[in-house]
N, C-alpha and C positions, 0 to 999 in steps of 0.2 A: 504494500500500500504506500502510495506517495505521501510524504509527510511535508506539510507546509506550515511554517510558523507565521502567525498573523499578528502584526502590531495593531494597536487600536481595537482590541478585541471586543470592546463594548460599544463601538460606534454604530451609527445607523446602518451602514452597508454591511458591517460584520454581523449584526443581528439578523439581517435578511439572509446572509450567506449561511448562517447556522440552521436555517430552515430547509436548506437545499439537500436533497439526498444525492450523495456521490460517494465513490469509492476512495476519494482523496481524504486523507486524514488532516483536517485543518485544526491547528492548535491555537486557540484564541487566547491572547494574553492582554490583560489590561495594563494600565500604567504602573501599578504596584509590582507587577511581575516582569514587566519590560518597559523601562523608561528610556525613550530614545535620546533624551538629553544627558543620559548617564552611560558612559562607555562601559563601565563595569557591569551595570545592569544588563546591557546588551550581550556582553561576553558570557555572563553567567547563564542567561537564557539559552544561548547557543550551545554551551557546554552541557546543559541539562537535557535539552530536547534533541540536539544533533540533527537539525533539519537540513534538507538538501536545497530548500527554497524558502525565502522570506517574502511574504506578501505584506507590503508596507501600506497600511491604512491610517496609522496614527498621524495626527497633525491638527492644525487649526483651520476651520472652514467658516461656518456661519456664526454670527451675522457678518456680512461682508465688511461692514465698517470697522470691525474689530481690528482688521489689518492696518487700518489707518490710525485708530485710536490707541492701539497697543502694538506698535510696530516691533518693539523688542520681543514680545511674545511670539509674534508671527515669524520673525527671523529665527528665533531659538528653536521653535518646533518644526517649521516647514523647511528651513534651509539647513541649519546646523544639525538638527536631529536626523534628517535624511542623510547628510554627509557622514554622521557617526555610524549609521547603519551600513552604508556603502563600505566604509573602511573595515568594518567587521566582516562583511561578506568577502571582501578581497582577501583578508587574512585567512579565512577558513574555506575559501573557494565555494561560496554559497551563491546561488542565483537569487537576484532580487527582482521582484515585480513591483513597480511603482505606479501609483495612480496619479497622473497629472491631470490637466484640465484643458478644456477648449478655450478657456479665458487667456491662454498664453498667445493666442492669435489676435491680430489687431481688431478684427471685427468690422473692417471697412469694405471688404470686397466679397467675402463669403467663399464657399467651396474650397476651403483650405486643405491642402495636401500636407502630408507629414514632412516634406522637405521644403515647405514654404518658409519665408522669413517670419520670425517671431517678434512680437512687440505687445506684451501684456498691457491691458487697458485699465487695470486697477491693481492695488497692492496685493490682493489675493493671488492674482495671476503671476505677479512678480515673485511672490514667495514660492509658488509651485514651480516656476521656471528655475528659481535658484536651487531648489532641491533636485530638479531634473538634471541640472548641469553635472552634478556629481555622479548621478546614475549613468549618464551618457558616457562618462569617462571609463566605465566598467562594462566590458562587452558581454559579460555573463548576466545580462539584464533584459527585462521587458518593460517598456514604458507604454502606458495606456493613457492617451489623452481623451479623457472621458467627459461626457455631457449627460448627466443622469440626475434623477431626483427621486424622492420617496413617494410612495403611493399611500394615500391620496395626496394630491398637490396641496401644499400647506397654505397657499395664499388664496384670497377671495377674488383676486383679479390677476390677469395674465396679459403680457404685452402682445398686442396685435401686429405691431410694426417691427418686431424683433424676430429674426429668423434664426433657428438653432436646430440642434439634433437631440433634443431631450428624449430620454427613455427612462422608464421606471426601473428601480433597482432590481426587481425580480426578473424582468426581461433582460436587463444588462447581464445578469449572472449567467443566463443561458449562453450568451455570446462569450463571456469571459472564460467559461470552462472549455471552450473550443480553441482558445488561443493561449492559454497559460503555459503551454510547453514551447511557445515561440520565443523569438528574441527580436530585439530592435524596437521600433516605434509603430504604434497603431492608433489611428483615430477610432474611437468607438462611441456609438450613439445610435439614435433612431433616424427615421426619415427626416430630411431637412424640411422644415415648415415653420410658420409663425408659432410662437409659444402658445398663444391663445387657441389655435386650432388643435394643438396637441392636448391641451388640458380639457377642451370642450368635449372630447370624445367620452370622457369619464365623468365630467362635471358639467351638466347642462346649465347650471346656475352661475358659472364663472363669468365675471365681468371683464370687459375689454379695458385695457389701459394702453397708453402710448408713451414710449420713451421720448423724452425731450432733451436727449444728450447724456443722460445718466447711464444708459446702456447703448453700446454700438449696435447698429441695426442688422448687420450681416455677420453673424457669428457661426454660421453653419460650416461644417467640415465635409470634405470629400471622403467617402467611405469605400472607395473602389479597392484599395489595398486590403481592407478587412474582408470585403465580399469575396475577393479572389482567394483569400486564405481559407475561409470557412466553407466555401461552396464545394 
């Protein structure tokens, strides 16, 4: 049985992954058992569980403005914490799977491919790109530039003029399990469409809202590489 150590084992995505039936042995560790800001904590967890792969989910995400209000915490968790993990993976020859974000693309033209230029449009995107930089230096890695959200959608309104690749966690996991043995970088998400249209399918009462500059309008990614891989 394949053994994968999971950081951030009590987060939203991890809790959804726990519900999934698979032959893979996911070992979910919370901050007390694996603190990515503490190198000794990381090494102790690796020595105890001896994983072949680490799925890195720990970090800081919502609310988005926390990355501006508490920049130090954002840097410590998303950039330095990720670098700490990569250094441990290099030492013990462990594969690392890193969840990045579609927010590292500029959001000005859409249809972004994995080799397109990167320019995050908010501090969250910069923090995730900062973490991704260390992962890219290590070839025994898989980077997933994700665009996903929990089900049901947590907001009462959704942007009608913002195009993205939103997909729900449970549907994302089905794709994730098909690529976790791969290497390199993959965009992963759902059909490119306005966020409102995505939410409307499951929530008929969702209201339309319009970005007036706070969100770039064309955030959608090109998924051709992903489709060729899993088809």
